N, C-alpha and C positions, 0 to 999 in steps of 0.2 A: 504493500500500500504506500510505500514511501515515494515511488516514482511520481514526479510531477507535483510533489506536495511541499514545495519550498516555503509557501505561506499557507497558513491554515486558519480557517474560521472556527473558533471555539464558541459553541452555541449556548443558549440560556441554560442556567442551572435548574434542571428538573430531574425527577427520579429516573434513573437509568434502568432500562429493561434488562432482565437477566437471561432472556431467551434469544436475543438477536446478537449475532447472526446464527441461524440454524444451518447455514451452508456458506461456502466461500463467497466473499463479496467481490464483485467484478468492478474493476476500476478502468474506465475508458480514457485513453489519451488521444486527442484529436489531431495528432501529427504522426508522420511516418517514423519507423524505428531508426535509431542511430542519431537522432537530433537531440537538441538541448531539452526538449520537453520530456524526454525519458528520465531526466535527472533533476532538472531545475537549475537555473544558473543566472549569473550576471551576463552582461553583453561585453564583447571584446571587438576592436578594430584589428584586422589582420591583412597581410599581403603575401604573395608567393615568396618563398625563401630566396629566389633569385632576383627579386624586385630591387631596383636601385634606391627605393625609399626606405629610410631608416627611422623616420619619425612622422608624426602627423603633419608637422610643418612642411616636410618634403612633399607630402601628398597635396596639401593646400596650395603650395607654390605652383605645382604643375597644373592643378585644376584651375587656378586663376590665369595662368598663361595660355592654357588650351581648354576653354570652357566646353563642357559637354563631351569630352573625349574619354574621361575616366569612367570605368564601369564598376559597379559594386553589386555583389550578389547577396541574396537573402533567402530564407526558407519559403518565401512566397509573398504575394501582394497582401498588404494589410497586417502582416506579422510584426511583432515588436522590433525585430532587427531591421525590417524594411523602414518602418516609421522612424527608428533611431537614425538611420542613414539620411532620411529626408530632413529630420530636425538638425542633424549635424551640418548638412549642406546649407540649410537656411541660416543657422547661427554663424557659420564660418564664411558666409557670403560667396559660396562657390556653386558650380553647376556640375553635378555628377549624375550618370545614368544608371538607373536601377535595372538589374537583370534578375527576375524572379525564378525560383526553382520550386520543385515539389518536395520540400523538406530540406533540412540542414545538411544531410549526408551528401546528396548530389551536388549541392552548392559548394561544399568544401572540396569535393573531388575536382571540380572545374577550377577552383582557386589554386589548388596544388598544381594542376596542369598548366596554369597560366592563361586560361581562357577568359578570365575576368581579372581586373586589376586589384580589387580589394574586396573585403567582405565584412559585414557586420553580422555577428551571431552570438549566441549565448556561450558562456565559457564551457558549458557541458559538451558543446560540439567542438569548440576550437582549442581548448586548453591543452588537450592531449597532443594535438597536431603541432601546437606551438612548442611544447616541451620536447617533442621528438624531432624538432627541427624541420618539419615538413612545410610549415609556413612561418612567417615572421609576425609576431604580435607588435602592434604599434602603440596601443593604449587601451585602457578600460574606460567605459562610459560612466561609471559610478563616480560620486563626488570624492571618494577616498580609494586609495589603492587597496588591494586585498591580498591576504596572506599567501594564497596559492600562486601568485605571480607578482611578488613585491617589486620586481625590476621594471614592470610596466607602469609608465606614468598614467595619470588620468588625462582625458581629453581637455579638461579645464586647465591642467598644468601645461598642456601642449599648445596653448594659444587660443582656446575657445572658452573664455571665461563663463562660469556659471553653468557649464554643461553638466547635467546630472541625470542619467537614465539607468535604472536597474530593472531587470526582468524579474517578475515575481509570479508565483503559482499559488493557486488555492484549490481546495476541494469543494465541489458543489454536488448537491443531490437534487432530484426532481422536487419541484415546488410543493407537491402534495405529500411528500414523505413525512410521516409522523415526527414531531419534534423529539420524542424520546429516542427514536432510531438515529436521527441526525446527531444527537448528542453522543450516543454510543459510538458511532463511527468517528466523530470528531475527537472524542476522548481517547479512543484506541490509537488513532493516527498520531495524535499529539504525544502519546506515551512512546510510540516507536521513534518519533523524531527527537525525543529527549535522550534516547539511549546513546551513551558515549561512542560506541562503534559506528552508529548511524551518523551521528554528527561529524565524526572524524572523516567518514567516507565523503560526505557532502563537502566538507571543507577542502578536501583534496581537489574537488572540482570547482572551487571558488564559490561555493554556495553556503549561505548562512541559513540553516534550517531553524524553524521556530513557528510560533503560532500567533494568532491575533483574536480579538473579540469580534463578533459580528459587526458592531458599530465601527470599529477600526477598519475592518475590511471594506465595509460600505463606504466609509469616508474616502479611503484610498481609491476605490473604484470610481467614485464621482470625480475626484480630483484629476485622475489620469484620463477619464473620459473627456473632460473639458480640454485638457492639453492636446490629446491625440485627435480629437474632433477638429480643433483649429488647424493642426498640422495637415490632416487629410483634406480639409476644405481648401486650404491655401495651395496644396499641391494637386488638387483635382483627383484625388484617389477615390475610386469607387470599390465597394466590397465585391468580392467574387464568390 
């Protein structure tokens, strides 16, 4: 149940049923295998390991000199890495072209091969490739560096002030699910996420596992919906 559960809604305190679940609980992840949604992660900028760019500023300089010529890949239209790339371009004042893929794994394969110039994706997809030297990490999108890759600067440190994007994950159940069952699933998932071995595994992927209250999750959802709605409207992005 830990896959895709980087952020978790801890639901109202009511009596927990003793009989649920009577069978294995099925968790659905709406993205292909091999991508960041399998594990939950922050977002990383990366380029092929043979790219001449060694920093975000290198990329920005070329993008300003040759508008519209640099391509960036993502797991698909409307995904958080796609929107992160759009926001980055807007805040950096550059024009880069999006190349969508059906999931993070094929997007990474084409980055490694050099078919695209750079990539925005979650650390769960990119960090292993960066560590193995298959691609070169340029920066992380979060406000602070993270322990799994402390050598990578933030985009804000790299010349785009106030840039701060993190990818987060939550567990949801159908709206009509009884509150007692939702609480049971929430409690069990939170228990798993608090186990040292699980937390350590997530940290190796650049992920901070933990929980939130329903009110906190709802507030974050509203805040990010406002941000990304403005990004999509400005870029003319339509849901697919």
